[in-house]
Biopython code that builds the backbone (N, CA, C, O; Angstrom):
import numpy as np
from Bio.PDB.StructureBuilder import StructureBuilder

atoms = [
    (1, "MET", "N", (69.435, -34.343, -2.590)),
    (1, "MET", "CA", (68.484, -35.460, -2.781)),
    (1, "MET", "C", (69.302, -36.859, -3.462)),
    (1, "MET", "O", (70.056, -36.762, -4.431)),
    (2, "SER", "N", (69.038, -37.977, -2.855)),
    (2, "SER", "CA", (69.237, -39.424, -3.188)),
    (2, "SER", "C", (69.234, -39.854, -4.386)),
    (2, "SER", "O", (68.861, -39.009, -5.200)),
    (3, "ILE", "N", (69.571, -41.074, -4.896)),
    (3, "ILE", "CA", (68.665, -41.532, -6.349)),
    (3, "ILE", "C", (67.587, -41.996, -6.368)),
    (3, "ILE", "O", (66.853, -42.015, -7.356)),
    (4, "ASP", "N", (67.236, -42.609, -4.859)),
    (4, "ASP", "CA", (65.802, -43.691, -4.404)),
    (4, "ASP", "C", (65.028, -42.339, -4.537)),
    (4, "ASP", "O", (64.124, -42.326, -5.372)),
    (5, "GLU", "N", (65.354, -40.776, -3.555)),
    (5, "GLU", "CA", (64.568, -40.017, -3.057)),
    (5, "GLU", "C", (63.979, -39.734, -4.961)),
    (5, "GLU", "O", (62.866, -39.908, -5.458)),
    (6, "ARG", "N", (64.784, -39.436, -5.350)),
    (6, "ARG", "CA", (64.490, -38.566, -7.131)),
    (6, "ARG", "C", (63.533, -39.516, -8.024)),
    (6, "ARG", "O", (63.014, -39.257, -9.110)),
    (7, "ARG", "N", (63.430, -41.041, -7.013)),
    (7, "ARG", "CA", (62.852, -41.785, -8.128)),
    (7, "ARG", "C", (61.893, -41.774, -7.646)),
    (7, "ARG", "O", (61.052, -41.827, -8.543)),
    (8, "GLU", "N", (61.303, -41.726, -6.445)),
    (8, "GLU", "CA", (60.338, -41.704, -5.762)),
    (8, "GLU", "C", (59.349, -40.370, -5.737)),
    (8, "GLU", "O", (58.192, -40.438, -5.320)),
    (9, "GLU", "N", (60.114, -38.826, -6.371)),
    (9, "GLU", "CA", (59.320, -38.220, -6.543)),
    (9, "GLU", "C", (59.013, -37.955, -7.796)),
    (9, "GLU", "O", (58.351, -36.981, -8.153)),
    (10, "MET", "N", (59.571, -38.974, -8.660)),
    (10, "MET", "CA", (58.850, -38.781, -10.058)),
    (10, "MET", "C", (58.015, -39.451, -10.017)),
    (10, "MET", "O", (57.097, -38.928, -10.648)),
    (11, "ILE", "N", (57.588, -40.846, -9.431)),
    (11, "ILE", "CA", (56.667, -41.616, -9.256)),
    (11, "ILE", "C", (55.549, -40.674, -8.605)),
    (11, "ILE", "O", (54.437, -40.618, -9.130)),
    (12, "ARG", "N", (55.808, -40.043, -7.623)),
    (12, "ARG", "CA", (54.608, -38.872, -7.037)),
    (12, "ARG", "C", (54.049, -38.310, -7.902)),
    (12, "ARG", "O", (52.824, -38.249, -8.014)),
    (13, "ILE", "N", (55.178, -37.621, -8.934)),
    (13, "ILE", "CA", (54.435, -36.457, -9.957)),
    (13, "ILE", "C", (53.468, -37.371, -10.823)),
    (13, "ILE", "O", (52.389, -36.949, -11.239)),
    (14, "LEU", "N", (53.884, -38.513, -11.036)),
    (14, "LEU", "CA", (53.349, -38.664, -12.433)),
    (14, "LEU", "C", (51.896, -39.635, -11.464)),
    (14, "LEU", "O", (50.772, -39.791, -11.940)),
    (15, "LEU", "N", (52.189, -39.972, -10.565)),
    (15, "LEU", "CA", (51.066, -40.352, -9.807)),
    (15, "LEU", "C", (50.213, -39.394, -9.672)),
    (15, "LEU", "O", (49.037, -39.709, -9.493)),
    (16, "GLY", "N", (50.546, -38.148, -9.718)),
    (16, "GLY", "CA", (49.208, -37.059, -9.285)),
    (16, "GLY", "C", (48.779, -36.782, -10.830)),
    (16, "GLY", "O", (48.495, -35.619, -11.114)),
    (17, "GLY", "N", (48.726, -37.575, -11.644)),
    (17, "GLY", "CA", (48.103, -37.557, -13.090)),
    (17, "GLY", "C", (49.396, -35.913, -14.146)),
    (17, "GLY", "O", (49.204, -35.269, -15.177)),
    (18, "GLU", "N", (50.107, -35.919, -13.507)),
    (18, "GLU", "CA", (50.789, -34.511, -14.088)),
    (18, "GLU", "C", (51.349, -35.609, -15.621)),
    (18, "GLU", "O", (51.623, -36.804, -15.505)),
    (19, "ARG", "N", (51.403, -34.871, -16.880)),
    (19, "ARG", "CA", (51.799, -35.038, -17.853)),
    (19, "ARG", "C", (53.672, -33.916, -17.672)),
    (19, "ARG", "O", (53.873, -32.722, -17.450)),
    (20, "THR", "N", (54.580, -35.043, -17.898)),
    (20, "THR", "CA", (55.726, -33.633, -18.102)),
    (20, "THR", "C", (57.023, -34.374, -18.820)),
    (20, "THR", "O", (56.938, -35.590, -18.993)),
    (21, "THR", "N", (57.915, -33.856, -19.135)),
    (21, "THR", "CA", (59.214, -34.245, -19.995)),
    (21, "THR", "C", (60.361, -34.264, -19.275)),
    (21, "THR", "O", (60.752, -33.556, -18.347)),
    (22, "ALA", "N", (60.854, -35.211, -19.864)),
    (22, "ALA", "CA", (62.502, -35.119, -19.340)),
    (22, "ALA", "C", (63.190, -34.220, -19.195)),
    (22, "ALA", "O", (64.001, -34.384, -18.283)),
    (23, "PRO", "N", (63.247, -33.259, -19.722)),
    (23, "PRO", "CA", (64.116, -32.388, -19.779)),
    (23, "PRO", "C", (63.461, -31.110, -18.634)),
    (23, "PRO", "O", (64.103, -30.358, -17.900)),
    (24, "LYS", "N", (62.093, -31.210, -18.809)),
    (24, "LYS", "CA", (61.649, -30.523, -17.066)),
    (24, "LYS", "C", (61.841, -31.517, -15.644)),
    (24, "LYS", "O", (61.662, -31.000, -14.542)),
    (25, "LEU", "N", (62.108, -32.556, -15.731)),
    (25, "LEU", "CA", (62.394, -33.572, -14.681)),
    (25, "LEU", "C", (64.124, -33.190, -14.577)),
    (25, "LEU", "O", (64.908, -33.200, -13.628)),
    (26, "ALA", "N", (64.213, -32.996, -15.424)),
    (26, "ALA", "CA", (66.653, -32.817, -15.647)),
    (26, "ALA", "C", (66.379, -31.818, -14.917)),
    (26, "ALA", "O", (66.913, -31.746, -13.810)),
    (27, "MET", "N", (65.543, -30.871, -15.327)),
    (27, "MET", "CA", (66.097, -29.485, -14.543)),
    (27, "MET", "C", (65.542, -29.452, -13.008)),
    (27, "MET", "O", (66.175, -28.975, -12.065)),
    (28, "GLN", "N", (63.950, -30.181, -12.907)),
    (28, "GLN", "CA", (64.244, -29.902, -11.664)),
    (28, "GLN", "C", (65.048, -30.593, -10.522)),
    (28, "GLN", "O", (65.151, -30.090, -9.403)),
    (29, "PHE", "N", (65.714, -31.993, -10.943)),
    (29, "PHE", "CA", (66.428, -32.400, -10.041)),
    (29, "PHE", "C", (67.872, -32.268, -10.111)),
    (29, "PHE", "O", (68.682, -32.828, -9.372)),
    (30, "GLY", "N", (68.174, -31.288, -11.293)),
    (30, "GLY", "CA", (69.547, -30.922, -11.231)),
    (30, "GLY", "C", (70.571, -32.504, -12.145)),
    (30, "GLY", "O", (71.726, -32.901, -11.991)),
    (31, "VAL", "N", (69.546, -32.941, -12.955)),
    (31, "VAL", "CA", (70.356, -34.114, -13.122)),
    (31, "VAL", "C", (70.235, -34.042, -14.958)),
    (31, "VAL", "O", (69.333, -33.404, -15.501)),
    (32, "SER", "N", (71.286, -34.797, -15.734)),
    (32, "SER", "CA", (70.937, -34.925, -17.021)),
    (32, "SER", "C", (69.954, -35.961, -17.802)),
    (32, "SER", "O", (69.758, -37.108, -17.399)),
    (33, "VAL", "N", (69.420, -35.462, -18.856)),
    (33, "VAL", "CA", (68.322, -36.009, -19.714)),
    (33, "VAL", "C", (68.191, -37.455, -19.721)),
    (33, "VAL", "O", (67.128, -38.075, -19.695)),
    (34, "ARG", "N", (69.547, -38.015, -19.765)),
    (34, "ARG", "CA", (69.846, -39.083, -20.134)),
    (34, "ARG", "C", (69.883, -39.655, -18.731)),
    (34, "ARG", "O", (69.520, -40.829, -18.810)),
    (35, "THR", "N", (70.152, -39.343, -17.553)),
    (35, "THR", "CA", (69.951, -39.893, -16.275)),
    (35, "THR", "C", (68.243, -40.262, -15.636)),
    (35, "THR", "O", (67.953, -41.174, -14.861)),
    (36, "ILE", "N", (67.209, -39.137, -16.305)),
    (36, "ILE", "CA", (65.949, -39.084, -16.345)),
    (36, "ILE", "C", (65.435, -40.744, -16.837)),
    (36, "ILE", "O", (65.048, -41.734, -16.217)),
    (37, "TYR", "N", (65.691, -40.390, -18.405)),
    (37, "TYR", "CA", (65.645, -41.816, -19.199)),
    (37, "TYR", "C", (66.514, -42.600, -18.733)),
    (37, "TYR", "O", (66.957, -43.082, -19.776)),
    (38, "ARG", "N", (67.113, -43.105, -17.852)),
    (38, "ARG", "CA", (67.913, -44.345, -17.136)),
    (38, "ARG", "C", (66.707, -44.622, -15.787)),
    (38, "ARG", "O", (66.241, -45.749, -15.621)),
    (39, "ASP", "N", (66.303, -43.450, -14.895)),
    (39, "ASP", "CA", (65.691, -43.739, -14.392)),
    (39, "ASP", "C", (63.878, -44.112, -14.368)),
    (39, "ASP", "O", (63.230, -44.619, -13.452)),
    (40, "LEU", "N", (63.354, -43.590, -15.889)),
    (40, "LEU", "CA", (62.199, -44.238, -16.547)),
    (40, "LEU", "C", (62.271, -45.435, -16.744)),
    (40, "LEU", "O", (61.244, -46.110, -16.815)),
    (41, "ALA", "N", (63.621, -46.026, -16.892)),
    (41, "ALA", "CA", (63.540, -47.400, -17.631)),
    (41, "ALA", "C", (63.783, -48.195, -16.473)),
    (41, "ALA", "O", (63.511, -49.381, -16.660)),
    (42, "LEU", "N", (64.293, -47.862, -15.107)),
    (42, "LEU", "CA", (64.635, -48.831, -13.512)),
    (42, "LEU", "C", (62.675, -48.867, -13.462)),
    (42, "LEU", "O", (62.107, -49.948, -13.620)),
    (43, "LEU", "N", (62.023, -47.826, -13.275)),
    (43, "LEU", "CA", (60.978, -47.799, -13.020)),
    (43, "LEU", "C", (59.574, -48.801, -13.642)),
    (43, "LEU", "O", (58.759, -49.583, -13.153)),
    (44, "THR", "N", (59.851, -48.290, -14.860)),
    (44, "THR", "CA", (59.534, -49.063, -15.807)),
    (44, "THR", "C", (59.946, -50.540, -15.679)),
    (44, "THR", "O", (59.195, -51.167, -14.931)),
    (45, "VAL", "N", (60.736, -51.103, -16.105)),
    (45, "VAL", "CA", (61.442, -52.322, -16.227)),
    (45, "VAL", "C", (60.970, -53.150, -14.859)),
    (45, "VAL", "O", (59.905, -53.705, -14.590)),
    (46, "ASP", "N", (61.955, -53.031, -14.261)),
    (46, "ASP", "CA", (62.758, -53.324, -12.413)),
    (46, "ASP", "C", (61.583, -53.344, -11.362)),
    (46, "ASP", "O", (61.415, -54.235, -10.529)),
    (47, "ARG", "N", (60.879, -52.345, -11.511)),
    (47, "ARG", "CA", (59.948, -51.944, -10.676)),
    (47, "ARG", "C", (58.748, -52.356, -11.141)),
    (47, "ARG", "O", (57.931, -52.914, -10.408)),
    (48, "GLY", "N", (58.530, -52.101, -12.465)),
    (48, "GLY", "CA", (56.886, -52.223, -12.739)),
    (48, "GLY", "C", (55.676, -51.379, -12.845)),
    (48, "GLY", "O", (54.514, -51.636, -13.162)),
    (49, "TYR", "N", (56.493, -49.924, -12.365)),
    (49, "TYR", "CA", (55.578, -48.574, -12.768)),
    (49, "TYR", "C", (54.905, -48.431, -14.045)),
    (49, "TYR", "O", (55.746, -48.014, -14.841)),
    (50, "PRO", "N", (53.905, -48.566, -14.550)),
    (50, "PRO", "CA", (53.347, -48.679, -16.048)),
    (50, "PRO", "C", (53.509, -46.984, -17.131)),
    (50, "PRO", "O", (52.560, -46.381, -17.631)),
    (51, "ILE", "N", (54.861, -46.627, -17.210)),
    (51, "ILE", "CA", (55.224, -45.333, -17.104)),
    (51, "ILE", "C", (54.618, -44.904, -19.092)),
    (51, "ILE", "O", (54.121, -45.919, -19.578)),
    (52, "ASP", "N", (54.620, -44.325, -19.574)),
    (52, "ASP", "CA", (54.460, -44.068, -20.727)),
    (52, "ASP", "C", (54.831, -42.688, -21.043)),
    (52, "ASP", "O", (54.664, -41.666, -20.378)),
    (53, "THR", "N", (55.677, -42.963, -22.843)),
    (53, "THR", "CA", (56.533, -41.661, -22.824)),
    (53, "THR", "C", (55.565, -41.631, -24.514)),
    (53, "THR", "O", (55.320, -42.603, -25.227)),
    (54, "GLU", "N", (55.311, -40.644, -24.674)),
    (54, "GLU", "CA", (54.661, -40.225, -26.048)),
    (54, "GLU", "C", (55.857, -38.550, -26.671)),
    (54, "GLU", "O", (56.288, -37.511, -26.172)),
    (55, "PRO", "N", (55.902, -39.336, -28.111)),
    (55, "PRO", "CA", (56.651, -38.023, -28.729)),
    (55, "PRO", "C", (56.224, -36.872, -29.117)),
    (55, "PRO", "O", (55.015, -36.647, -29.046)),
    (56, "GLY", "N", (56.870, -36.159, -29.475)),
    (56, "GLY", "CA", (56.194, -34.876, -30.326)),
    (56, "GLY", "C", (55.695, -33.587, -29.178)),
    (56, "GLY", "O", (55.979, -33.442, -27.989)),
    (57, "ARG", "N", (54.961, -32.875, -29.975)),
    (57, "ARG", "CA", (55.034, -31.538, -29.019)),
    (57, "ARG", "C", (54.035, -31.501, -27.863)),
    (57, "ARG", "O", (54.144, -30.761, -26.886)),
    (58, "ALA", "N", (52.723, -32.667, -28.149)),
    (58, "ALA", "CA", (51.966, -32.691, -27.271)),
    (58, "ALA", "C", (52.232, -34.320, -26.477)),
    (58, "ALA", "O", (51.430, -35.175, -26.100)),
    (59, "GLY", "N", (53.223, -34.274, -26.458)),
    (59, "GLY", "CA", (53.517, -35.873, -25.690)),
    (59, "GLY", "C", (54.235, -35.514, -24.141)),
    (59, "GLY", "O", (54.181, -34.514, -23.425)),
    (60, "GLY", "N", (54.830, -36.658, -24.024)),
    (60, "GLY", "CA", (55.756, -36.307, -22.570)),
    (60, "GLY", "C", (55.774, -37.781, -21.592)),
    (60, "GLY", "O", (56.064, -38.924, -21.944)),
    (61, "ILE", "N", (55.507, -37.456, -20.744)),
    (61, "ILE", "CA", (56.039, -38.722, -19.827)),
    (61, "ILE", "C", (54.566, -38.755, -18.717)),
    (61, "ILE", "O", (53.936, -37.795, -18.272)),
    (62, "TYR", "N", (54.345, -40.215, -18.507)),
    (62, "TYR", "CA", (52.682, -39.853, -17.886)),
    (62, "TYR", "C", (52.568, -41.185, -17.522)),
    (62, "TYR", "O", (53.390, -42.001, -17.938)),
    (63, "MET", "N", (51.554, -41.544, -16.719)),
    (63, "MET", "CA", (51.210, -42.608, -16.260)),
    (63, "MET", "C", (49.746, -42.742, -15.992)),
    (63, "MET", "O", (49.164, -41.802, -15.451)),
    (64, "HIS", "N", (49.091, -43.844, -16.328)),
    (64, "HIS", "CA", (47.459, -43.695, -16.490)),
    (64, "HIS", "C", (46.725, -44.266, -15.496)),
    (64, "HIS", "O", (46.279, -45.413, -15.536)),
    (65, "ASN", "N", (46.566, -43.351, -14.443)),
    (65, "ASN", "CA", (45.683, -43.968, -13.325)),
    (65, "ASN", "C", (45.837, -45.194, -12.794)),
    (65, "ASN", "O", (45.086, -46.125, -12.503)),
    (66, "PHE", "N", (47.511, -44.870, -12.713)),
    (66, "PHE", "CA", (47.909, -46.698, -11.688)),
    (66, "PHE", "C", (47.871, -46.088, -9.929)),
    (66, "PHE", "O", (48.200, -44.972, -9.529)),
    (67, "ARG", "N", (47.414, -47.122, -9.226)),
    (67, "ARG", "CA", (47.549, -46.850, -8.133)),
    (67, "ARG", "C", (47.982, -48.523, -7.435)),
    (67, "ARG", "O", (47.835, -49.556, -8.088)),
    (68, "HIS", "N", (48.433, -48.490, -6.248)),
    (68, "HIS", "CA", (49.440, -49.835, -6.315)),
    (68, "HIS", "C", (50.078, -49.711, -4.893)),
    (68, "HIS", "O", (51.246, -49.442, -4.613)),
    (69, "ALA", "N", (49.040, -49.968, -4.078)),
    (69, "ALA", "CA", (49.036, -49.804, -2.059)),
    (69, "ALA", "C", (49.993, -50.459, -1.996)),
    (69, "ALA", "O", (50.331, -50.353, -0.817)),
    (70, "HIS", "N", (51.073, -51.443, -2.763)),
    (70, "HIS", "CA", (52.587, -52.221, -2.192)),
    (70, "HIS", "C", (53.563, -51.267, -2.470)),
    (70, "HIS", "O", (54.470, -51.036, -1.670)),
    (71, "ARG", "N", (53.464, -50.755, -3.426)),
    (71, "ARG", "CA", (54.800, -49.788, -3.818)),
    (71, "ARG", "C", (54.641, -48.475, -2.783)),
    (71, "ARG", "O", (53.555, -47.962, -2.514)),
    (72, "ARG", "N", (56.170, -47.953, -2.161)),
    (72, "ARG", "CA", (56.411, -46.939, -1.471)),
    (72, "ARG", "C", (56.004, -46.025, -2.582)),
    (72, "ARG", "O", (56.278, -46.243, -3.762)),
    (73, "ILE", "N", (55.149, -44.703, -2.023)),
    (73, "ILE", "CA", (55.292, -43.654, -2.691)),
    (73, "ILE", "C", (55.180, -42.383, -1.584)),
    (73, "ILE", "O", (54.799, -41.273, -1.956)),
    (74, "LEU", "N", (55.524, -42.642, -0.293)),
    (74, "LEU", "CA", (55.974, -41.559, 0.870)),
    (74, "LEU", "C", (57.430, -41.815, 0.954)),
    (74, "LEU", "O", (57.915, -42.913, 1.228)),
    (75, "SER", "N", (58.313, -40.384, 0.619)),
    (75, "SER", "CA", (59.203, -39.430, 0.792)),
    (75, "SER", "C", (59.421, -39.920, 2.315)),
    (75, "SER", "O", (58.480, -40.306, 3.008)),
    (76, "GLN", "N", (60.950, -39.858, 2.833)),
    (76, "GLN", "CA", (61.093, -40.231, 4.012)),
    (76, "GLN", "C", (60.821, -38.999, 5.368)),
    (76, "GLN", "O", (60.907, -39.141, 6.588)),
    (77, "SER", "N", (60.480, -37.832, 4.550)),
    (77, "SER", "CA", (60.425, -36.896, 5.786)),
    (77, "SER", "C", (58.751, -37.030, 5.597)),
    (77, "SER", "O", (58.232, -36.490, 6.573)),
    (78, "GLN", "N", (58.040, -37.403, 4.953)),
    (78, "GLN", "CA", (56.770, -37.524, 4.659)),
    (78, "GLN", "C", (56.215, -38.671, 6.187)),
    (78, "GLN", "O", (55.258, -38.589, 6.957)),
    (79, "ILE", "N", (57.242, -39.551, 6.082)),
    (79, "ILE", "CA", (57.098, -40.669, 6.758)),
    (79, "ILE", "C", (57.283, -40.240, 8.442)),
    (79, "ILE", "O", (56.451, -40.435, 9.328)),
    (80, "ASN", "N", (58.394, -39.713, 8.556)),
    (80, "ASN", "CA", (58.752, -38.910, 9.578)),
    (80, "ASN", "C", (57.531, -38.016, 9.722)),
    (80, "ASN", "O", (56.964, -38.016, 10.814)),
    (81, "ALA", "N", (57.125, -37.355, 8.869)),
    (81, "ALA", "CA", (56.067, -36.465, 9.483)),
    (81, "ALA", "C", (55.008, -37.142, 10.127)),
    (81, "ALA", "O", (54.556, -36.712, 11.188)),
    (82, "LEU", "N", (54.385, -38.591, 9.353)),
    (82, "LEU", "CA", (53.632, -39.435, 10.331)),
    (82, "LEU", "C", (53.780, -40.102, 11.326)),
    (82, "LEU", "O", (52.888, -40.514, 12.068)),
    (83, "ASN", "N", (55.265, -40.309, 11.449)),
    (83, "ASN", "CA", (55.761, -40.957, 12.824)),
    (83, "ASN", "C", (55.619, -39.603, 13.985)),
    (83, "ASN", "O", (55.243, -39.829, 15.135)),
    (84, "THR", "N", (55.845, -38.698, 13.681)),
    (84, "THR", "CA", (55.873, -37.794, 14.430)),
    (84, "THR", "C", (54.276, -37.295, 15.188)),
    (84, "THR", "O", (54.023, -36.797, 16.285)),
    (85, "ALA", "N", (53.241, -37.777, 13.803)),
    (85, "ALA", "CA", (51.941, -37.191, 14.370)),
    (85, "ALA", "C", (51.490, -38.482, 14.549)),
    (85, "ALA", "O", (50.279, -38.467, 14.326)),
    (86, "ILE", "N", (51.850, -39.562, 14.832)),
    (86, "ILE", "CA", (50.964, -40.532, 15.523)),
    (86, "ILE", "C", (51.556, -40.802, 17.098)),
    (86, "ILE", "O", (51.352, -41.802, 17.787)),
    (87, "GLU", "N", (52.194, -39.837, 17.378)),
    (87, "GLU", "CA", (53.019, -40.109, 18.648)),
    (87, "GLU", "C", (52.207, -39.445, 19.486)),
    (87, "GLU", "O", (52.102, -39.905, 20.623)),
    (88, "THR", "N", (51.552, -38.385, 19.179)),
    (88, "THR", "CA", (50.769, -37.009, 19.697)),
    (88, "THR", "C", (49.540, -37.534, 19.211)),
    (88, "THR", "O", (48.604, -36.842, 19.612)),
    (89, "ALA", "N", (49.207, -38.421, 18.553)),
    (89, "ALA", "CA", (47.699, -38.523, 18.215)),
    (89, "ALA", "C", (46.511, -39.284, 19.154)),
    (89, "ALA", "O", (46.801, -40.270, 19.833)),
    (90, "SER", "N", (45.686, -38.946, 19.133)),
    (90, "SER", "CA", (44.525, -40.180, 19.927)),
    (90, "SER", "C", (44.763, -41.403, 19.721)),
    (90, "SER", "O", (45.761, -41.483, 19.004)),
    (91, "TYR", "N", (44.264, -42.629, 20.042)),
    (91, "TYR", "CA", (44.678, -43.885, 19.892)),
    (91, "TYR", "C", (43.817, -44.081, 18.084)),
    (91, "TYR", "O", (44.281, -44.640, 17.091)),
    (92, "GLU", "N", (42.102, -43.180, 18.306)),
    (92, "GLU", "CA", (41.900, -43.946, 16.943)),
    (92, "GLU", "C", (42.539, -43.536, 15.226)),
    (92, "GLU", "O", (42.522, -44.057, 14.110)),
    (93, "ILE", "N", (43.130, -42.139, 15.950)),
    (93, "ILE", "CA", (43.930, -41.638, 15.142)),
    (93, "ILE", "C", (45.014, -41.689, 14.765)),
    (93, "ILE", "O", (45.211, -40.887, 13.852)),
    (94, "ALA", "N", (46.173, -42.489, 15.137)),
    (94, "ALA", "CA", (47.205, -43.179, 15.185)),
    (94, "ALA", "C", (46.977, -44.134, 14.928)),
    (94, "ALA", "O", (47.693, -44.435, 13.973)),
    (95, "LYS", "N", (46.207, -45.107, 15.264)),
    (95, "LYS", "CA", (45.238, -46.262, 14.229)),
    (95, "LYS", "C", (45.800, -46.115, 12.895)),
    (95, "LYS", "O", (46.623, -46.737, 12.223)),
    (96, "THR", "N", (44.897, -44.828, 12.702)),
    (96, "THR", "CA", (44.155, -44.694, 11.165)),
    (96, "THR", "C", (46.267, -44.468, 10.453)),
    (96, "THR", "O", (46.927, -45.120, 9.644)),
    (97, "LEU", "N", (46.576, -43.280, 11.286)),
    (97, "LEU", "CA", (47.932, -42.921, 10.992)),
    (97, "LEU", "C", (48.685, -44.432, 10.400)),
    (97, "LEU", "O", (48.888, -44.500, 9.187)),
    (98, "GLN", "N", (48.952, -45.232, 10.999)),
    (98, "GLN", "CA", (49.538, -46.553, 10.842)),
    (98, "GLN", "C", (49.225, -46.998, 9.852)),
    (98, "GLN", "O", (49.935, -47.254, 8.879)),
    (99, "SER", "N", (48.063, -47.149, 9.996)),
    (99, "SER", "CA", (47.645, -47.970, 8.542)),
    (99, "SER", "C", (47.813, -47.486, 7.587)),
    (99, "SER", "O", (47.953, -48.280, 6.657)),
    (100, "ILE", "N", (47.913, -45.785, 7.181)),
    (100, "ILE", "CA", (48.718, -45.433, 6.028)),
    (100, "ILE", "C", (50.037, -45.633, 6.153)),
    (100, "ILE", "O", (50.401, -45.864, 5.000)),
    (101, "LEU", "N", (50.899, -45.680, 6.798)),
    (101, "LEU", "CA", (52.103, -45.834, 6.733)),
    (101, "LEU", "C", (52.772, -47.342, 6.385)),
    (101, "LEU", "O", (53.721, -47.602, 5.645)),
    (102, "HIS", "N", (51.839, -48.333, 7.278)),
    (102, "HIS", "CA", (51.779, -49.630, 6.425)),
    (102, "HIS", "C", (51.364, -49.873, 4.797)),
    (102, "HIS", "O", (51.913, -50.692, 4.060)),
    (103, "SER", "N", (50.291, -48.988, 4.430)),
    (103, "SER", "CA", (50.154, -49.623, 3.174)),
    (103, "SER", "C", (50.740, -48.697, 1.968)),
    (103, "SER", "O", (50.671, -49.058, 0.793)),
    (104, "TYR", "N", (51.252, -47.615, 2.330)),
    (104, "TYR", "CA", (52.476, -46.763, 1.507)),
    (104, "TYR", "C", (53.349, -46.280, 1.719)),
    (104, "TYR", "O", (53.683, -45.269, 1.101)),
    (105, "ALA", "N", (54.262, -46.953, 2.942)),
    (105, "ALA", "CA", (55.880, -46.539, 3.107)),
    (105, "ALA", "C", (56.513, -47.996, 3.296)),
    (105, "ALA", "O", (57.727, -48.126, 3.453)),
]
sb = StructureBuilder()
sb.init_structure("model")
sb.init_model(0)
sb.init_chain("A")
sb.init_seg("    ")
for serial, (resi, resn, name, xyz) in enumerate(atoms, 1):
    if name == "N":
        sb.init_residue(resn, " ", resi, " ")
    sb.init_atom(name, np.array(xyz, "f"), 0.0, 1.0, " ", f" {name:<3s}", serial, name[0])
structure = sb.get_structure()
Protein backbone atom coordinates (compact mmCIF):
# COMPACT_ATOMS: atom_id res chain seq x y z
CA MET A 1 0.00 0.00 0.00
CA SER A 2 1.39 3.41 -0.96
CA ILE A 3 1.55 6.40 1.38
CA ASP A 4 -1.32 8.09 -0.47
CA GLU A 5 -3.44 4.93 -0.34
CA ARG A 6 -2.82 4.65 3.40
CA ARG A 7 -3.87 8.25 3.95
CA GLU A 8 -6.96 7.82 1.78
CA GLU A 9 -7.93 4.74 3.77
CA MET A 10 -7.44 6.64 7.03
CA ILE A 11 -9.84 9.33 5.75
CA ARG A 12 -12.39 6.67 4.74
CA ILE A 13 -12.20 5.13 8.22
CA LEU A 14 -12.70 8.50 9.88
CA LEU A 15 -15.43 9.60 7.45
CA GLY A 16 -17.30 6.45 8.40
CA GLY A 17 -17.67 7.89 11.90
CA GLU A 18 -15.32 5.39 13.46
CA ARG A 19 -13.29 6.54 16.45
CA THR A 20 -9.91 4.87 16.48
CA THR A 21 -6.44 5.22 17.97
CA ALA A 22 -2.98 5.77 16.53
CA PRO A 23 -1.76 2.35 17.73
CA LYS A 24 -4.75 0.63 16.05
CA LEU A 25 -4.09 2.48 12.78
CA ALA A 26 -0.37 1.73 13.00
CA MET A 27 -1.09 -1.97 13.43
CA GLN A 28 -3.66 -1.98 10.62
CA PHE A 29 -1.28 -0.33 8.15
CA GLY A 30 1.97 -1.89 9.36
CA VAL A 31 3.64 1.42 10.17
CA SER A 32 4.80 3.14 13.34
CA VAL A 33 2.58 5.26 15.58
CA ARG A 34 4.85 8.19 14.74
CA THR A 35 4.07 7.69 11.02
CA ILE A 36 0.33 7.77 11.80
CA TYR A 37 0.75 11.08 13.64
CA ARG A 38 2.73 12.49 10.69
CA ASP A 39 -0.06 11.38 8.35
CA LEU A 40 -2.69 12.98 10.60
CA ALA A 41 -0.74 16.24 10.71
CA LEU A 42 -0.48 16.31 6.92
CA LEU A 43 -4.17 15.49 6.47
CA THR A 44 -5.18 18.16 8.98
CA VAL A 45 -2.81 21.01 8.19
CA ASP A 46 -2.00 20.57 4.50
CA ARG A 47 -5.25 19.05 3.24
CA GLY A 48 -7.73 20.69 5.61
CA TYR A 49 -9.50 17.66 7.07
CA PRO A 50 -10.97 18.46 10.51
CA ILE A 51 -9.45 15.51 12.34
CA ASP A 52 -9.71 15.69 16.11
CA THR A 53 -7.75 13.80 18.72
CA GLU A 54 -8.78 13.33 22.31
CA PRO A 55 -6.40 11.90 24.90
CA GLY A 56 -7.34 9.43 27.58
CA ARG A 57 -9.14 6.15 27.94
CA ALA A 58 -12.29 7.31 26.13
CA GLY A 59 -10.35 9.38 23.63
CA GLY A 60 -9.13 8.63 20.16
CA ILE A 61 -8.93 10.00 16.65
CA TYR A 62 -12.14 11.02 14.93
CA MET A 63 -13.80 13.38 12.47
CA HIS A 64 -17.14 15.06 13.17
CA ASN A 65 -19.71 14.65 10.36
CA PHE A 66 -17.34 15.97 7.71
CA ARG A 67 -18.42 15.84 4.08
CA HIS A 68 -16.43 17.45 1.32
CA ALA A 69 -17.31 16.35 -2.20
CA HIS A 70 -14.17 17.94 -3.59
CA ARG A 71 -11.84 15.66 -1.65
CA ARG A 72 -10.76 12.40 -3.17
CA ILE A 73 -12.18 9.64 -1.00
CA LEU A 74 -12.31 6.69 -3.39
CA SER A 75 -9.40 4.28 -3.59
CA GLN A 76 -7.84 3.43 -6.94
CA SER A 77 -9.42 -0.03 -6.86
CA GLN A 78 -12.85 1.55 -6.27
CA ILE A 79 -12.28 3.94 -9.17
CA ASN A 80 -11.27 1.01 -11.39
CA ALA A 81 -14.38 -0.95 -10.37
CA LEU A 82 -16.64 2.01 -11.18
CA ASN A 83 -14.95 2.48 -14.56
CA THR A 84 -15.50 -1.21 -15.33
CA ALA A 85 -19.15 -0.93 -14.30
CA ILE A 86 -19.58 2.15 -16.52
CA GLU A 87 -18.41 0.18 -19.55
CA THR A 88 -21.16 -2.40 -19.15
CA ALA A 89 -23.96 -0.27 -17.69
CA SER A 90 -26.96 1.22 -19.45
CA TYR A 91 -26.69 4.86 -20.48
CA GLU A 92 -28.59 6.20 -17.43
CA ILE A 93 -26.66 4.09 -14.91
CA ALA A 94 -23.35 4.93 -16.60
CA LYS A 95 -24.22 8.63 -16.38
CA THR A 96 -24.88 8.28 -12.63
CA LEU A 97 -21.67 6.33 -12.05
CA GLN A 98 -19.69 8.96 -13.95
CA SER A 99 -21.23 11.61 -11.71
CA ILE A 100 -20.05 9.69 -8.65
CA LEU A 101 -16.54 9.46 -10.07
CA HIS A 102 -16.52 13.15 -10.88
CA SER A 103 -17.64 14.09 -7.36
CA TYR A 104 -15.48 11.74 -5.30
CA ALA A 105 -12.42 10.74 -7.31
